[in-house]
N, C-alpha and C positions, 0 to 999 in steps of 0.2 A: 655374269660370274669371273670375278675375279683368279688370274693365276697361282697356283701354288710349290714351292719346290720343292720336293721331299729328304730331308740329305736324310743319314744313317741311323742312325737314331733318330730322329722320329717316322723314322719306313718303320726301327724296329718294335715301339714301342708302342705302335700304332697297331701293329703283324700282334705281337705280343694279346693283345688284348680282345680277341678271337674274332672283333668286332672291323675288320680291317676292310672290308669291301661296302657294310653298313655304313661305315663312320664317313669316310668317302664321299657316299653317295648321297647319304644326310647334310651335309656341312656345302654345297649346290659351288663347290671350287671347282678352274682343269687345277687336277693335282697333276704335275711332274715329277718322274728320276729320272735324274742325270745320269750315264749309263755307268761315270763314275762310281756315283753311292749305293749302283746295281753290283754294281761285282763286293761289292764290299755287304749288299746285304745280302747276307747267306743263308745266317740257323737264328734259329733263336732257342727258346729249351721249353720245355712240356715235360708234366710229368710222365716218369718208366712208368712203362704199364706192370710189369711185376714189382716194382713197392711206388706208388705215389709218393711215396714221400722225396724221392732220387729224382732229380730235375736231366731226362740227356736233350742233347743238342739234337734237334730234327731241321732241313733243309725248312728256308723259305721261298712260295712258288707264289708272284708276284704274275707268273701271267696268266691268268685269270682274272684278276680285273683288268688287266694290261688288252688283253682281247674284247672284254666285255667295253671296252671305251670308257672304261675308272680312270685308268692308271697311267700316261703318256712318257714314255721311254721320250728324252730327251741329251743331244749332247752339242759342241761348241759347233756354232754353223758359220760364225762369222771371225776375221785377220782377230775384232776387238775384241770375242769373247773369247777367245786364246791366248793374247795377250794378260785378259785381266785377270785370266784363270792361271798366267802363267807364275805372275806378279802375285797371287794371292796365296797360292802352295806354295810359294816360299817363303810366304809370310803364317801361314797357319801349318802347315803338314803337313794336311789330311787331302787328298787329294778331292772325293769328294762331294766334301764342305768347297772346298774351293772354285770346283766347276758349277754349281746347284749357288755359290754367289756370282760367280759369274753371267752364268744367263742369265740369273733375276735381276740382277743392277741393269744388264745390256737390250734384255727382255723387261724393265718395267714390269716384272714381278716381284709377288713374297715370296721369304721360304721359310721355313717350319725347320725351326731345331733348336736342342735342350743345350746346346753345349758352349759355355760361357765366351769362348772366344772368339768363336763364329758368331754369337751374338752381338758382339758391341763390334765387330771386321762389320756385316751388319748392318748395324744401324751407321756408321759413322759410311756406308757406302749410299745412308737415304735409304735406305731398304725395310721393307713389312714383316714387318718378326713375329712368328707367330710359335708358341710354349707349346708340347706337348697337352699341358693345364689349362690355356687356354680354349684349343678344341677340342681336349673333351667334354669339358664347361658345355661349348658351344653343343657339342652333340646330346649333350644332357637334356638339356633343354630344349633342341626339338623333336628329339625324340619319346626324354619324358619317359627312363626306362624307372622301375621304383629301386630304392630303396636301394633292397637286395640285390640286383639284377647287378647298378651301379656300382655295389664295392663290388661288388666279385671283375665287371669289369677293370678296376684302379688295381684293385687288388694283381688278379693276372701282367697288367702294363708292368706291375711292380718285381713280381716274381720271375716270369719269364722272361723279362726285360733290360733285368733287376737295375729297374729305370725309382728311382724316390727323387721325388724333387725340394729344392733346397725350400729353408723360410724365405730370402727369399723371392721367388716369380713367383711371377703373377698368377692369382687363384689357391694357393698358396691353403691359403685354411678353406678353400669350399672344397677341396683335393680331400682334407684331413679329415675333415665333416663327412664328406660321404662316405666318405667307406668307415670310417666311427656310424653313420649312422646306420649303417645298411648290417653292419654286425647286431645292432642288436633287433 
């Protein structure tokens, strides 16, 4: 079971799907959340109960997934991880992404990030890199939700995490087709 570090955007995207725990469980990776990412991943958007057209900000609660052993908190534990974290923070300018990349590099793990700069640096470091589009396609192949259910989950990510994959992203066409097929 390969280990994967979640960054803040990946965490937010999966959480906003409304299927956070089922996605992590279905993919059977060991999922890790750096403490710096946990600090950054505090809020997401949901419809206002009084006006569903409006969105309100709600807290993200990752404790149930941690208490269930599905998601594990991690931190820099060695001098090598700490040094690399500092170097990467100077390059990236984001504590969560730099910590996640440093830990992944030193421990031989992969990362889930949609940030272009973080993806480029992860590739330079020789890390396996996943995108939200890849994770969601893998989840859909395992769980086999109906077209309408898949469309709803992907739309939730777009609306509540404010994420729309760019044309150059892996599985872009699958994402767009999945949303439009589920609307029919």
